[in-house]
Backbone as ProteinMPNN parsed JSONL, in Angstrom:
{"seq_chain_A": "MVCPKIIPRVCIQCNKDFLTRKSIINAGYGFFCSLSCSITNRNYKLKSSAVDIFWSNIQKSIDTECWIYTKCISTTGYGRIQINRKFVFAHRFSYQLHFGDIPDGMFICHHCDNPPCCNPSHLFLGTSSDNSNDMAAKFRNDKGEEHWNNKLNQTQVLEIKSLLKNGESVSNIANTYNVHVNTIYDIRNNRIWKWLT", "coords_chain_A": {"N_chain_A": [[-227.5, -33.058, 185.638], [-226.225, -34.35, 188.415], [-225.192, -32.683, 191.481], [-221.837, -33.428, 192.76], [-221.584, -33.237, 195.59], [-224.117, -33.383, 196.776], [-226.298, -36.106, 198.03], [-228.226, -38.822, 196.999], [-231.016, -40.189, 199.315], [-232.761, -42.491, 201.206], [-235.482, -41.978, 203.331], [-235.193, -43.316, 206.466], [-237.647, -43.41, 208.438], [-239.875, -42.968, 206.745], [-239.616, -43.852, 204.075], [-239.16, -42.181, 202.331], [-237.834, -41.002, 198.938], [-234.845, -38.287, 199.213], [-232.715, -35.627, 199.372], [-229.674, -34.931, 200.143], [-226.784, -33.307, 201.721], [-223.334, -34.277, 201.453], [-221.581, -33.543, 203.248], [-223.296, -33.779, 205.504], [-224.136, -36.476, 205.782], [-221.474, -37.322, 206.113], [-220.903, -36.238, 208.471], [-222.258, -37.907, 210.592], [-225.401, -37.562, 210.29], [-228.472, -37.23, 208.26], [-230.577, -39.012, 207.858], [-232.966, -38.575, 207.901], [-235.826, -37.523, 206.056], [-236.76, -34.994, 206.821], [-237.846, -32.939, 209.824], [-239.933, -34.261, 211.238], [-240.346, -36.434, 210.507], [-237.663, -36.946, 211.952], [-238.822, -36.903, 214.556], [-240.285, -38.784, 214.858], [-238.91, -41.235, 214.318], [-238.42, -43.726, 216.675], [-235.829, -44.831, 217.138], [-234.319, -42.234, 217.064], [-231.917, -40.584, 217.963], [-231.857, -38.298, 219.121], [-234.581, -38.009, 219.739], [-236.513, -37.927, 222.05], [-234.907, -36.281, 223.433], [-235.261, -33.612, 222.176], [-237.832, -33.341, 222.207], [-238.548, -33.236, 224.431], [-237.003, -31.391, 225.782], [-238.528, -29.235, 224.552], [-240.922, -29.31, 225.599], [-240.32, -29.121, 228.254], [-239.879, -26.451, 228.51], [-241.778, -25.178, 228.012], [-244.259, -22.484, 229.19], [-247.784, -22.151, 229.914], [-250.003, -19.667, 229.338], [-252.789, -18.386, 231.14], [-254.365, -16.478, 230.786], [-253.737, -15.556, 228.215], [-253.865, -17.654, 226.857], [-251.833, -18.423, 225.826], [-248.496, -20.485, 224.635], [-245.722, -19.999, 225.97], [-242.289, -20.153, 225.124], [-239.846, -20.653, 227.053], [-236.956, -21.135, 227.25], [-234.476, -20.307, 225.031], [-234.324, -17.366, 223.886], [-234.498, -15.088, 221.141], [-232.967, -12.557, 219.349], [-234.883, -11.123, 218.31], [-237.377, -11.91, 219.669], [-238.181, -14.649, 219.316], [-238.54, -18.09, 220.287], [-236.348, -20.621, 220.396], [-234.847, -23.883, 219.508], [-232.291, -26.103, 220.082], [-231.673, -28.553, 217.452], [-230.229, -31.435, 216.014], [-227.917, -29.505, 215.918], [-228.297, -27.433, 214.991], [-230.565, -24.519, 215.306], [-233.763, -24.049, 215.373], [-236.627, -22.215, 214.951], [-238.963, -22.33, 217.843], [-241.921, -21.661, 217.545], [-242.054, -22.717, 215.022], [-241.314, -25.726, 215.228], [-243.192, -26.123, 217.145], [-245.37, -26.191, 215.508], [-244.788, -28.363, 213.369], [-244.344, -30.769, 214.86], [-247.423, -30.885, 215.515], [-248.754, -30.664, 213.639], [-247.417, -31.748, 211.219], [-245.074, -31.322, 208.491], [-243.229, -28.456, 207.335], [-244.108, -26.77, 204.267], [-241.533, -25.625, 201.619], [-240.45, -22.557, 201.65], [-242.349, -21.469, 202.939], [-243.807, -19.59, 205.595], [-244.333, -19.43, 209.115], [-246.701, -18.195, 210.698], [-248.109, -16.238, 213.437], [-251.339, -15.739, 214.954], [-251.851, -14.648, 217.343], [-249.568, -12.528, 217.91], [-247.36, -12.602, 219.139], [-244.589, -13.293, 219.984], [-242.576, -15.644, 221.395], [-244.429, -17.351, 221.615], [-246.151, -20.841, 221.229], [-248.364, -22.15, 220.697], [-250.085, -24.394, 219.098], [-252.768, -23.703, 218.156], [-252.563, -20.864, 217.854], [-251.234, -20.584, 215.857], [-250.764, -20.185, 211.957], [-250.006, -21.18, 208.435], [-248.435, -19.401, 206.196], [-247.414, -17.527, 203.524], [-244.709, -15.38, 202.493], [-245.405, -12.806, 202.29], [-248.0, -13.048, 203.039], [-247.462, -12.875, 205.582], [-246.474, -10.399, 205.514], [-248.586, -8.869, 205.067], [-250.428, -9.403, 207.363], [-248.823, -8.145, 209.445], [-248.56, -5.596, 208.768], [-251.579, -4.909, 208.917], [-252.154, -5.555, 211.293], [-250.563, -3.61, 212.652], [-248.117, -3.554, 213.085], [-245.794, -3.016, 211.444], [-243.729, -1.16, 212.515], [-242.427, 2.285, 212.539], [-239.726, 4.477, 212.463], [-240.005, 6.712, 215.475], [-241.471, 4.723, 216.666], [-240.292, 2.149, 216.277], [-238.921, -0.345, 217.384], [-236.107, -0.745, 217.862], [-235.282, 1.681, 217.505], [-232.994, 4.946, 218.322], [-232.999, 7.586, 217.847], [-234.836, 10.497, 217.686], [-237.448, 12.358, 215.733], [-236.818, 15.117, 215.499], [-233.703, 15.206, 215.778], [-233.123, 13.577, 213.549], [-233.945, 14.961, 211.608], [-231.904, 17.292, 212.017], [-229.573, 15.551, 211.368], [-229.858, 15.097, 208.729], [-229.887, 17.438, 207.804], [-227.303, 18.376, 208.409], [-225.811, 16.318, 207.059], [-226.458, 17.281, 204.555], [-224.979, 19.711, 204.432], [-222.506, 19.034, 204.325], [-220.973, 17.639, 206.37], [-218.953, 15.289, 207.912], [-219.4, 11.806, 208.049], [-218.639, 10.289, 210.239], [-218.251, 12.197, 212.451], [-221.086, 13.032, 212.724], [-221.864, 10.508, 213.486], [-220.796, 10.249, 216.263], [-221.451, 12.248, 217.685], [-224.613, 12.013, 218.1], [-224.199, 9.637, 219.143], [-224.546, 7.165, 217.9], [-223.969, 4.163, 215.724], [-221.676, 4.244, 212.919], [-223.143, 3.361, 210.408], [-225.828, 4.023, 210.632], [-226.224, 6.296, 210.166], [-225.255, 6.566, 207.751], [-227.296, 4.902, 206.691], [-229.535, 6.543, 207.146], [-228.692, 8.752, 205.143], [-228.702, 7.643, 202.864], [-231.57, 7.022, 202.556], [-232.581, 4.531, 203.646], [-233.602, 4.228, 205.956], [-236.026, 6.441, 207.899], [-236.843, 7.734, 205.561], [-239.345, 8.86, 204.974], [-238.954, 11.591, 206.142], [-237.987, 15.159, 205.35]], "CA_chain_A": [[-225.857, -33.781, 186.316], [-226.146, -34.054, 189.783], [-223.614, -31.882, 192.147], [-221.265, -34.39, 193.691], [-221.478, -33.003, 197.046], [-225.496, -33.932, 197.075], [-226.296, -37.502, 197.949], [-229.582, -39.008, 197.236], [-230.959, -40.801, 200.289], [-234.11, -42.888, 201.618], [-236.036, -41.664, 204.867], [-235.754, -44.442, 207.389], [-238.744, -43.52, 208.896], [-241.176, -43.088, 205.704], [-238.981, -44.514, 202.989], [-239.316, -41.118, 201.113], [-236.601, -40.611, 198.52], [-234.725, -37.338, 199.431], [-231.236, -35.72, 198.417], [-228.795, -34.461, 201.222], [-225.345, -32.928, 201.412], [-222.144, -35.625, 201.536], [-220.967, -33.42, 204.311], [-224.283, -34.21, 206.723], [-223.669, -37.819, 206.119], [-220.072, -37.491, 206.768], [-221.109, -36.109, 210.141], [-223.2, -39.145, 210.948], [-226.726, -37.682, 210.115], [-228.847, -37.318, 206.906], [-231.29, -40.314, 207.903], [-234.757, -38.633, 207.76], [-236.234, -36.248, 205.074], [-237.581, -33.79, 207.87], [-237.979, -32.774, 210.887], [-241.168, -34.732, 211.739], [-239.79, -37.997, 210.226], [-236.877, -37.43, 213.07], [-238.976, -36.871, 215.846], [-241.511, -39.909, 215.191], [-238.564, -42.22, 214.748], [-238.288, -44.271, 218.061], [-234.644, -45.089, 217.265], [-233.401, -41.573, 216.665], [-231.127, -40.543, 219.44], [-232.416, -37.141, 219.748], [-235.898, -37.822, 219.645], [-236.996, -37.895, 223.662], [-234.456, -35.067, 223.759], [-236.126, -32.459, 221.552], [-239.486, -32.93, 222.183], [-238.713, -33.262, 225.94], [-236.95, -30.179, 225.972], [-239.82, -28.212, 224.181], [-242.075, -29.487, 226.328], [-240.263, -28.757, 229.519], [-239.414, -24.893, 228.487], [-243.031, -24.343, 227.613], [-245.41, -22.277, 229.921], [-248.947, -21.899, 229.739], [-250.93, -18.502, 230.318], [-254.086, -18.776, 231.786], [-255.469, -15.313, 230.278], [-253.94, -15.069, 226.597], [-253.429, -19.258, 226.093], [-250.291, -18.419, 224.881], [-247.707, -21.337, 225.226], [-244.739, -19.614, 226.081], [-241.191, -20.98, 225.207], [-239.023, -19.93, 227.943], [-235.418, -21.477, 227.342], [-233.536, -19.603, 224.593], [-234.99, -16.153, 223.034], [-233.826, -14.756, 219.925], [-233.389, -11.047, 219.815], [-236.368, -10.645, 217.642], [-238.314, -12.07, 220.753], [-238.582, -15.984, 218.807], [-238.142, -18.961, 221.081], [-234.98, -21.217, 219.335], [-234.569, -24.922, 220.158], [-231.114, -26.826, 219.023], [-231.754, -30.015, 216.64], [-228.849, -31.303, 215.143], [-226.666, -28.341, 216.235], [-228.969, -26.614, 214.168], [-231.131, -23.841, 215.688], [-234.922, -24.237, 214.82], [-237.728, -21.6, 215.966], [-239.947, -23.055, 218.717], [-242.798, -22.187, 216.879], [-241.991, -23.816, 213.784], [-241.091, -27.011, 216.131], [-244.205, -26.525, 217.573], [-246.107, -26.33, 214.269], [-244.185, -29.37, 213.046], [-245.024, -31.533, 215.898], [-248.723, -31.112, 215.72], [-249.465, -30.635, 211.698], [-246.452, -32.241, 210.526], [-244.178, -30.499, 207.329], [-243.8, -27.064, 206.721], [-243.555, -26.44, 202.964], [-240.509, -24.788, 201.564], [-240.854, -21.023, 201.699], [-243.704, -21.008, 203.963], [-243.826, -19.02, 206.744], [-245.194, -19.57, 210.532], [-247.254, -16.787, 211.591], [-249.13, -15.928, 214.991], [-252.973, -15.05, 215.381], [-251.871, -13.711, 218.697], [-248.462, -11.783, 217.669], [-246.577, -12.992, 220.478], [-243.598, -14.2, 219.12], [-242.567, -16.965, 222.123], [-245.937, -18.575, 221.723], [-245.82, -22.277, 220.685], [-249.69, -22.708, 220.729], [-250.549, -24.571, 217.737], [-254.377, -23.061, 217.788], [-252.437, -19.633, 217.481], [-250.341, -20.637, 214.504], [-251.319, -20.758, 210.72], [-249.409, -21.083, 207.631], [-248.502, -18.003, 205.536], [-246.344, -16.762, 202.56], [-243.835, -14.144, 203.184], [-246.618, -11.751, 201.616], [-249.21, -13.178, 203.864], [-246.714, -12.475, 206.783], [-246.263, -8.964, 205.563], [-250.171, -8.072, 205.178], [-250.53, -9.935, 208.852], [-248.118, -7.404, 210.067], [-249.823, -4.229, 208.392], [-252.666, -5.219, 209.339], [-252.11, -5.497, 212.914], [-250.144, -1.934, 212.785], [-246.694, -4.196, 213.351], [-244.641, -2.328, 210.995], [-243.184, 0.545, 213.213], [-240.901, 3.109, 212.055], [-239.082, 5.753, 212.966], [-239.781, 6.68, 216.625], [-242.036, 3.71, 217.306], [-239.856, 1.196, 215.928], [-238.572, -1.432, 218.965], [-234.748, -0.302, 218.005], [-234.973, 3.501, 217.595], [-232.654, 5.535, 219.054], [-233.173, 8.8, 217.582], [-236.462, 10.967, 217.24], [-237.481, 13.065, 214.36], [-235.89, 16.407, 215.77], [-232.397, 14.763, 215.602], [-233.031, 13.13, 211.998], [-233.911, 16.326, 210.696], [-230.763, 18.017, 212.269], [-228.836, 14.921, 210.877], [-230.225, 15.131, 207.484], [-229.334, 19.127, 207.739], [-225.777, 18.429, 208.519], [-225.402, 15.938, 206.005], [-226.377, 18.251, 203.347], [-223.96, 20.918, 204.487], [-220.962, 18.407, 203.975], [-220.46, 17.299, 207.586], [-218.61, 14.103, 207.717], [-220.626, 10.653, 208.613], [-218.261, 9.743, 211.422], [-218.564, 13.076, 213.549], [-222.417, 12.888, 213.102], [-222.347, 9.514, 214.369], [-219.846, 10.263, 217.336], [-222.305, 13.251, 218.016], [-225.569, 11.82, 218.338], [-223.994, 8.015, 219.702], [-225.148, 6.234, 217.194], [-223.048, 3.739, 214.606], [-221.825, 5.251, 211.42], [-224.258, 2.747, 209.69], [-226.95, 4.544, 210.799], [-225.882, 7.741, 209.428], [-225.286, 5.864, 206.196], [-228.856, 4.388, 206.3], [-230.154, 7.953, 207.068], [-228.241, 9.667, 204.185], [-229.068, 6.799, 201.968], [-232.571, 6.884, 202.365], [-233.284, 3.163, 204.009], [-234.599, 4.752, 207.15], [-236.139, 7.781, 207.931], [-236.96, 8.648, 204.36], [-240.37, 10.108, 204.789], [-238.618, 13.25, 206.869], [-237.308, 15.925, 204.598]], "C_chain_A": [[-226.464, -33.514, 187.743], [-224.889, -33.54, 190.605], [-223.209, -33.306, 193.039], [-221.283, -34.259, 195.143], [-223.297, -33.438, 197.782], [-225.805, -35.403, 196.788], [-227.622, -37.783, 197.908], [-229.912, -40.065, 198.194], [-232.633, -41.328, 200.386], [-234.192, -42.898, 202.801], [-235.889, -43.26, 205.654], [-236.706, -44.342, 208.169], [-239.809, -43.739, 207.879], [-240.673, -43.803, 204.466], [-239.352, -43.467, 202.034], [-238.018, -40.642, 200.494], [-236.334, -38.908, 198.806], [-233.382, -36.848, 198.851], [-230.788, -34.554, 199.75], [-227.286, -33.857, 200.916], [-224.291, -33.994, 201.661], [-221.696, -35.072, 202.985], [-221.936, -33.773, 205.915], [-224.048, -35.777, 206.838], [-222.525, -38.1, 206.67], [-220.207, -37.467, 208.453], [-221.944, -36.754, 210.951], [-224.776, -38.748, 210.907], [-227.377, -38.101, 208.504], [-229.562, -38.595, 206.742], [-232.775, -39.701, 207.713], [-235.16, -37.31, 206.811], [-236.849, -35.291, 205.606], [-237.675, -34.055, 208.971], [-238.826, -33.845, 211.76], [-240.707, -36.282, 211.56], [-238.816, -37.89, 211.831], [-237.33, -37.92, 214.544], [-240.006, -38.338, 216.034], [-240.765, -41.093, 215.262], [-238.316, -42.415, 216.337], [-236.99, -44.282, 218.332], [-233.753, -43.903, 217.109], [-233.255, -40.726, 218.13], [-231.389, -39.057, 220.234], [-234.119, -37.262, 220.053], [-236.795, -37.294, 220.918], [-236.299, -36.338, 223.477], [-235.131, -33.929, 223.22], [-237.144, -31.894, 221.849], [-239.565, -32.62, 223.705], [-238.003, -31.751, 226.504], [-237.619, -29.008, 225.947], [-240.455, -27.736, 225.138], [-241.731, -28.8, 227.982], [-239.673, -27.086, 229.667], [-240.711, -24.466, 227.94], [-244.024, -23.683, 228.886], [-246.407, -21.434, 229.526], [-249.601, -20.772, 230.065], [-252.132, -19.343, 230.127], [-254.999, -17.457, 230.882], [-255.259, -15.51, 228.942], [-254.054, -16.741, 225.846], [-252.616, -19.604, 225.271], [-249.583, -19.143, 225.277], [-246.565, -20.615, 224.872], [-243.317, -20.197, 225.899], [-240.181, -19.921, 225.682], [-237.153, -19.677, 227.881], [-234.577, -20.297, 226.56], [-234.475, -18.633, 223.396], [-234.171, -15.73, 222.143], [-233.955, -13.401, 220.203], [-234.251, -10.598, 219.136], [-237.578, -11.28, 218.613], [-238.708, -13.943, 220.179], [-237.72, -16.807, 219.88], [-237.152, -19.855, 220.135], [-234.95, -22.481, 220.505], [-233.7, -25.632, 219.299], [-231.722, -28.281, 219.001], [-230.777, -30.122, 216.061], [-227.929, -30.597, 215.307], [-226.568, -27.401, 215.535], [-229.912, -25.686, 215.482], [-232.862, -23.758, 215.015], [-235.642, -23.174, 215.807], [-238.268, -22.369, 216.375], [-241.004, -23.115, 218.232], [-243.193, -22.834, 216.193], [-241.907, -25.184, 214.421], [-242.204, -27.279, 216.445], [-245.39, -27.227, 216.483], [-246.059, -27.957, 213.775], [-244.694, -30.937, 213.819], [-246.463, -32.003, 215.859], [-249.334, -31.132, 214.666], [-248.367, -31.501, 210.872], [-245.261, -31.133, 209.472], [-244.567, -29.274, 207.193], [-243.523, -27.006, 205.37], [-242.542, -25.733, 202.691], [-241.047, -23.561, 201.061], [-242.024, -20.515, 202.191], [-243.335, -20.668, 205.546], [-244.793, -19.508, 208.319], [-245.68, -18.255, 211.144], [-248.125, -17.438, 212.85], [-250.402, -15.086, 214.794], [-252.523, -14.041, 216.454], [-250.667, -12.458, 218.985], [-247.814, -11.729, 218.916], [-245.875, -14.136, 219.989], [-242.728, -15.518, 219.965], [-243.576, -17.798, 222.112], [-245.799, -19.592, 220.753], [-247.271, -22.838, 220.497], [-249.863, -23.361, 219.444], [-251.869, -24.114, 217.181], [-253.684, -21.551, 217.581], [-251.392, -19.47, 216.459], [-251.104, -20.653, 213.285], [-249.748, -20.438, 209.503], [-249.708, -20.256, 206.952], [-247.349, -17.903, 204.611], [-245.485, -15.455, 203.156], [-245.277, -12.34, 202.747], [-247.795, -11.861, 202.93], [-248.815, -12.769, 205.342], [-246.612, -11.016, 206.746], [-247.633, -8.274, 205.901], [-250.493, -8.352, 206.867], [-250.099, -8.72, 209.568], [-248.323, -6.153, 209.906], [-250.777, -4.057, 209.054], [-253.125, -4.755, 210.74], [-251.382, -4.103, 213.372], [-248.859, -2.476, 213.379], [-245.403, -3.767, 212.806], [-244.203, -0.958, 211.28], [-241.997, 0.893, 212.562], [-240.579, 4.118, 212.543], [-239.177, 5.929, 214.562], [-240.271, 5.557, 217.609], [-241.508, 2.404, 217.085], [-238.769, 0.696, 217.356], [-236.916, -0.863, 218.635], [-234.257, 1.152, 217.648], [-234.22, 4.063, 218.525], [-232.068, 7.028, 218.924], [-234.526, 9.148, 217.489], [-236.522, 12.083, 216.281], [-236.77, 14.547, 214.38], [-234.351, 16.054, 215.061], [-231.872, 14.473, 213.916], [-233.089, 13.98, 211.137], [-232.463, 17.342, 210.506], [-229.812, 17.04, 211.397], [-228.579, 15.339, 209.545], [-229.361, 16.614, 207.046], [-227.407, 18.982, 207.262], [-225.182, 17.534, 207.363], [-225.107, 16.492, 204.792], [-225.662, 19.191, 203.157], [-222.667, 20.379, 204.594], [-220.352, 17.506, 205.089], [-220.03, 15.77, 207.91], [-219.575, 13.078, 208.626], [-220.056, 10.425, 210.057], [-218.5, 10.768, 212.639], [-219.885, 13.197, 213.937], [-222.32, 11.725, 213.682], [-221.896, 9.669, 215.822], [-221.111, 11.031, 218.223], [-223.447, 13.034, 218.633], [-225.454, 10.021, 218.756], [-224.74, 7.162, 219.368], [-224.394, 5.475, 216.192], [-223.33, 4.599, 213.711], [-222.703, 4.602, 210.611], [-225.377, 3.168, 209.804], [-227.224, 5.756, 210.328], [-226.013, 7.808, 207.792], [-226.961, 5.649, 205.785], [-230.036, 6.215, 206.093], [-230.087, 8.678, 205.882], [-228.592, 8.628, 203.008], [-230.45, 6.618, 201.465], [-233.4, 5.44, 202.941], [-233.536, 3.383, 205.315], [-234.906, 6.075, 207.244], [-236.241, 8.324, 206.7], [-238.008, 9.518, 204.185], [-239.972, 11.526, 205.361], [-237.662, 13.615, 205.755], [-236.982, 17.186, 205.239]], "O_chain_A": [[-227.109, -32.509, 188.038], [-223.748, -33.95, 190.392], [-223.944, -34.011, 193.731], [-220.983, -35.222, 195.848], [-223.558, -33.701, 198.956], [-225.663, -35.922, 195.681], [-228.351, -37.14, 198.664], [-229.165, -41.037, 198.083], [-233.558, -40.753, 199.812], [-233.413, -43.516, 203.526], [-236.557, -44.22, 205.269], [-236.798, -45.356, 208.861], [-240.632, -44.632, 208.082], [-241.543, -44.395, 203.827], [-239.843, -43.804, 200.957], [-237.182, -40.026, 201.154], [-237.304, -38.158, 198.695], [-232.874, -37.5, 197.938], [-231.462, -33.606, 200.153], [-226.766, -34.034, 199.815], [-224.825, -34.821, 202.4], [-221.449, -35.889, 203.872], [-221.468, -33.952, 207.039], [-223.789, -36.277, 207.933], [-222.394, -38.939, 207.561], [-219.83, -38.248, 209.327], [-222.364, -36.227, 211.981], [-225.519, -39.554, 211.468], [-226.942, -38.983, 207.763], [-229.35, -39.294, 205.751], [-233.685, -40.453, 207.367], [-234.687, -36.192, 207.02], [-237.575, -34.621, 204.871], [-237.628, -35.22, 209.364], [-238.416, -34.227, 212.856], [-240.756, -37.132, 212.449], [-239.151, -38.61, 212.772], [-236.825, -38.702, 215.349], [-240.367, -38.814, 217.11], [-241.229, -42.042, 215.894], [-238.07, -41.488, 217.109], [-236.622, -43.897, 219.442], [-232.548, -44.132, 217.006], [-234.064, -40.385, 218.993], [-231.219, -38.753, 221.414], [-234.686, -36.363, 220.675], [-237.635, -36.402, 220.808], [-237.013, -35.339, 223.391], [-235.637, -33.207, 224.08], [-237.502, -30.717, 221.87], [-240.442, -31.906, 224.192], [-238.432, -31.132, 227.478], [-237.564, -28.06, 226.73], [-240.652, -26.597, 225.56], [-242.527, -28.197, 228.702], [-239.161, -26.613, 230.682], [-240.75, -23.366, 227.39], [-244.568, -24.543, 229.578], [-246.254, -20.341, 228.98], [-249.889, -20.743, 231.261], [-252.442, -20.334, 229.466], [-256.138, -17.61, 230.442], [-256.262, -15.66, 228.245], [-254.262, -16.976, 224.656], [-252.497, -20.481, 224.415], [-249.504, -19.005, 226.498], [-246.27, -20.495, 223.683], [-243.129, -20.971, 226.838], [-239.786, -18.877, 225.164], [-236.406, -18.753, 228.202], [-234.036, -19.416, 227.228], [-235.084, -19.031, 222.403], [-232.982, -15.996, 222.323], [-234.755, -12.95, 221.023], [-234.492, -9.411, 219.354], [-238.735, -11.097, 218.235], [-239.635, -14.454, 220.807], [-236.611, -16.475, 220.298], [-237.326, -19.646, 218.935], [-234.993, -22.383, 221.731], [-233.966, -25.865, 218.12], [-232.113, -28.981, 219.935], [-230.25, -29.149, 215.521], [-226.873, -30.995, 214.816], [-225.615, -26.666, 215.276], [-229.925, -26.204, 216.599], [-232.89, -23.235, 213.901], [-235.453, -23.122, 217.023], [-238.383, -23.381, 215.685], [-241.524, -24.23, 218.185], [-244.227, -23.498, 216.252], [-242.744, -25.912, 213.888], [-242.611, -28.423, 216.243], [-246.022, -28.281, 216.559], [-247.055, -28.68, 213.783], [-245.266, -31.901, 213.309], [-246.789, -33.168, 216.085], [-250.474, -31.595, 214.625], [-248.709, -31.882, 209.753], [-244.728, -30.175, 210.032], [-245.712, -28.867, 206.999], [-242.331, -27.27, 205.213], [-242.371, -24.912, 203.592], [-241.931, -23.488, 200.207], [-242.576, -19.44, 201.956], [-242.75, -21.348, 206.389], [-245.958, -19.901, 208.249], [-245.092, -17.493, 211.911], [-248.58, -18.552, 213.109], [-250.395, -13.889, 214.507], [-252.787, -12.839, 216.432], [-250.719, -11.655, 219.917], [-247.816, -10.727, 219.631], [-246.186, -15.292, 219.702], [-242.225, -16.377, 219.241], [-243.538, -18.926, 222.604], [-245.405, -19.365, 219.61], [-247.36, -24.011, 220.134], [-249.725, -22.548, 218.529], [-252.105, -24.112, 215.973], [-254.497, -20.858, 216.971], [-250.785, -18.422, 216.24], [-252.222, -21.15, 213.419], [-248.778, -19.712, 209.722], [-250.896, -19.991, 206.77], [-246.257, -18.252, 205.059], [-245.742, -14.77, 204.146], [-245.592, -11.216, 203.139], [-248.282, -10.93, 203.572], [-249.646, -12.398, 206.171], [-246.65, -10.376, 207.797], [-247.808, -7.388, 206.738], [-250.801, -7.373, 207.547], [-250.927, -8.197, 210.314], [-248.287, -5.456, 210.92], [-250.902, -3.087, 209.802], [-253.995, -3.991, 211.16], [-251.691, -3.59, 214.448], [-248.438, -1.777, 214.301], [-244.289, -3.951, 213.297], [-244.264, 0.053, 210.581], [-241.01, 0.266, 212.177], [-241.434, 4.719, 213.195], [-238.341, 5.222, 215.125], [-239.886, 5.341, 218.757], [-242.109, 1.461, 217.6], [-238.066, 1.414, 218.066], [-236.518, -0.423, 219.713], [-233.108, 1.583, 217.554], [-234.571, 3.83, 219.681], [-231.134, 7.551, 219.532], [-235.378, 8.293, 217.247], [-235.487, 12.723, 216.096], [-236.245, 15.032, 213.378], [-233.953, 16.559, 214.012], [-230.884, 14.847, 213.285], [-232.492, 13.956, 210.061], [-232.033, 17.909, 209.501], [-229.146, 17.681, 210.584], [-227.515, 15.808, 209.141], [-228.474, 16.761, 206.206], [-226.68, 19.314, 206.325], [-224.184, 17.919, 206.753], [-224.089, 16.393, 204.107], [-225.503, 19.677, 202.037], [-221.725, 21.102, 204.919], [-219.41, 16.747, 204.861], [-220.974, 15.032, 208.189], [-220.277, 13.392, 209.587], [-220.837, 10.367, 211.007], [-218.893, 10.325, 213.718], [-220.164, 13.415, 215.116], [-222.842, 11.831, 214.792], [-222.665, 9.19, 216.656], [-221.631, 10.527, 219.219], [-223.628, 13.654, 219.681], [-226.424, 9.265, 218.685], [-225.475, 6.469, 220.071], [-223.938, 6.337, 215.441], [-224.289, 5.338, 213.485], [-223.229, 5.421, 209.857], [-226.177, 2.693, 208.998], [-228.353, 6.197, 210.112], [-226.528, 8.576, 206.98], [-227.602, 6.122, 204.846], [-230.834, 6.677, 205.277], [-231.094, 9.234, 205.444], [-228.781, 9.27, 201.974], [-230.692, 6.201, 200.332], [-234.599, 5.261, 202.731], [-233.737, 2.313, 205.89], [-234.156, 6.905, 206.731], [-235.755, 9.448, 206.582], [-237.957, 10.578, 203.561], [-240.631, 12.519, 205.054], [-236.812, 12.872, 205.266], [-236.326, 18.034, 204.634]]}, "name": "protein", "num_of_chains": 1, "seq": "MVCPKIIPRVCIQCNKDFLTRKSIINAGYGFFCSLSCSITNRNYKLKSSAVDIFWSNIQKSIDTECWIYTKCISTTGYGRIQINRKFVFAHRFSYQLHFGDIPDGMFICHHCDNPPCCNPSHLFLGTSSDNSNDMAAKFRNDKGEEHWNNKLNQTQVLEIKSLLKNGESVSNIANTYNVHVNTIYDIRNNRIWKWLT"}
């Protein structure tokens, strides 16, 4: 049984059958099966603007050979470009632009470990476990004081664990160490700093 909110369509670029949401069609979209088809199609109204925005915000580094996307950077350091009112990571956009579609569930990983880099020769297709293994092999899975978002040191965390063990309230501890209460809950529930005892 087909969901009434899902509509079968034929891509106007490659003639491939695909499914899309009724709400997307009602919004005036849903003509293409993939981003690469929408970019390839000469009649698509955003074709030139998306590609032009991408190229106008690439800064090529001579030293590292990285192509840095400079316009919109996420909190995790990845470049983002807006297409069809949705943000797409710039490195994924670059991969699709140069190599075609990305299979469902696949990641685009960086050989250079530089998140805003969009150089297609620095990008490779991988699974979630490939991405995790690559991160671990390059020692980018920082934890504790080495983590980029860390606000506490080991001594403070040991003090917090001791206070929690003695029944101190989570909100008082958070105020004392100037961190969010969720950080204290994460320490208490061993979601972070669990190797410290």
